[in-house]
C-alpha positions, 0 to 999 in steps of 0.5 A: 716771477710773481703771478696771480692765479685767482683771475676768473675765466671771464677775466682771462677771456677778456685779454684773449687776442684773436686777430692780427696785431700788425695794425700800428694804429690800433695799439691804444684807445682814444684819449678820454677825459678820465685819462687826462684827469688821472695824469693831471692829478699825478702831476701834482707831485711836482708842486711839493718838489718845486715848493721844496726847491723854491722856499729855501732861497727866500728863507736864507735871506730872512733876517730872523732865520739868519740870526737864529742860525748865527746869533743876534746881529748876524746879517748874512749866512756864510757861503759854507752854510748856504752851500750846506743847507741848499745842497744837502736836500739834493744829496738826499734826493740822489739816494732816494731816487736810486732806492725808489727805482728798486721799490717801484719794481718790488712793490709798485709805482703807487706805494713807492710814491706814497712812501716817499710822501711819508718820508718827506713829511718826517723831514718837514717836521724836523725842519719846522722844529729846528732852531739850529743849523744841525736840525734843519740840515738833518730835516732837509736830508730826510726830506730829500729822500722823500723827494727822491722817491717821488720825483723819480717814480712820478715821471715813471708812473705818468709815462706808463699810464698816459696815452701816447698822443698827450704823454708829452703834454701830461708829463709837461704838466709835472714841470708846470706843477714844479713851477707852480710850487716855486711860485707858491714858495716865493709868495709865501716867503714874500708874505712872511719875510718881515715877521719878527718871530720864528713864523717867518721861516717856520710857516714856509717850511711847515706848509710843505706837509699839505702838498705831501698829504694831498698827493699821498691821499690822491695817489692812493685812489689812482690805479697802479701802472698796467706795465708794472702788472705785466712785469709781474705776470699779473695780466688779468690785473693789467687788463683791468687797469687798462680798462679803467685808464682808457675808459673802455670795457674789459673785453674791448679790442683796444684793451686787448691790443694794447695789452698784447703789445705791452706783453710782446714788447716785454717778452722781446726785451726778456729774450735779449736781456734776462732778468737775473739776480738783483745786481744783474738787474742793475748791471743790465742798465749798462749792457750793450754798445754805446754805438748802438742806438737801441742798446741799454747802455746808450739809453742809460747814458741818454737819460742820465746825461739829459738830466745833467744837461738840464742842470747845466742850463744854470736855471737853479742858480736863479731859483736857489740863489736868486734872492741873494744874487739880486741883493748883491747887485745893489741896485734892486730895491726889493730882491724878494719881489724880483725873485717872485717875478722870475718865478712868475715868468717860469709859471706863466711860460711852462703851459706853452709846452703843453701844446708845443711838446706834441706839435713841434716835438721834444728834439726841436724844443731842446735844440732851439731852447738851448740856443735861446738860453745861451744867447740870453746868458751871454748877453746877461754876462756881457752887460753885467761885466761892462756896466755893473753899476748902471741902473738901466743896464741892470734892468736890461740884464734882468729882462734877459734873465726873464727871457732866459727863464722863458726859454727854459720853461718852454723847452728844457724844463719839461722836455728833459723829464718827458724824454727820460720817461720814454726811452727806457724799455720795461725791464729796466724802466724803473731803474733807468728813470731812477738813475736819470733822476739821480743824475739830476739831483747829483748835478743839482747838489754839485751846483748848489755846493759850488755856486756860493763859492763862485758868486759870493763877495767874500769868495769868487765874487763873479757876480753877473760874470757867472753867466759866462759859465752858464752860457758856455754850458748851454752851448754844450746843451745845444750841441748835445741836443742836436747830435744825441736826442731822438724824436719820440713824439706820437709814439707808444713806449713800445714804438719808441723801443723800435725807433731807437733800434732802427734810426739815429737821433737826426733821422728819428723824426722821419721814422714811422711805426711799421709793425707791432711787437705782438705780430713779430712775437707771434701773439695772434692766436693765443691768449696773453694770459696763457702766454704768461702762464707758460712763461711762469712754468718755464721759469 
């Protein structure tokens, strides 16, 4: 394992732990404005993720783009082309997320995010230059790799640097930025849809480069995750980063305590499951019994299934195919404007989760959010089936689609990202979050592939009946959240580890931290830095 031996004696003395570590209230410094601002900027990564997901719905409905792909006189894209253009991005993100997990452990969280931005820019350049189906598909595939890197590692990075009391709210900010990206994409699509030249689709595509550049430059000036340095044995650097993140002096008791707890938790996990070689590190994600709440396998299943369920809510049906779906209804004068309205509902609703995520908790939001969504989806399906040509019925259906989006934006949208950033222990956190994010994109891809075949008039022609499917899947989400999702609010990442081992999902909300890993591992009269040196010698 890598270690940094160039730290001065002063730096090593700064991480000395000379007093008992059993006080569970002193494992983290008070929240500061500086910590808020760092997390807020990191959340900016959601903008280009959301924008990239959102612009394609409008572009595929643009007359000039359709004629560019299929020749003069074409009025629509066939199902297979819509399916390919939409889903190829998700295919790239699936593999990008998995590779991002490796890179984040090897070179750090920040360099992985910056590299993802650069890959994304290459993909955007290819798309902007495209005048045929082949190049736009290739460009979206390359861009997908970049989005995969960023979407997985931003969540990991934010979860590791955010203070526990506001971690849920901060990671919810990432979902808000995704919504903001979707809104900006809808506005740009709406503004360029009637241009009689290639600018109609090239402007929405090319604008993505700005978001990637802003994120890459900003992340360059932010600190690396202290938990990455602990994983690498560079505890002097971990102390320095914690001091910067918590806005405390290097020799502050808060910095000493939090670092001691992170190190002790990591040491404990290493006694349970050693690192091993590259393949063993990935295999560690699947160790343990599915019946043990704290096992690595159980956590991996929780993370990957959480992201699968988020896609099962059907939300991306609205944001990927909303414009063309509203066109098919035949009673909406301006489908582009309706898509803009649904995106606006998404953006305006998400900030509510900043408060409710910490006040009500993750588990509560997921349970009630799923219930609200399934009711709205079944109403939309029933109304659309019984009165498909009734203008007033269509308006009622659109209203319930907006209410459904409200429930998603305040619950499953942000909470599913928050949970996957919290449930994995440090030895497998990067790979666990990567697997979970890859699961999101895998199901995103599957839904993008099959949806046109379900709803297009020349295929399944389900129309509003497709909401029976989404409603049924949301029923599964409701049962899943009640039976399997634990409550993690108000806990440090290390305390979440303890809670998962000592409680069940349905009793997790009552669990209270009662000790620290530092106390249990006996790190009360030794320096953390010295402990790292001893571990290095033994390895």
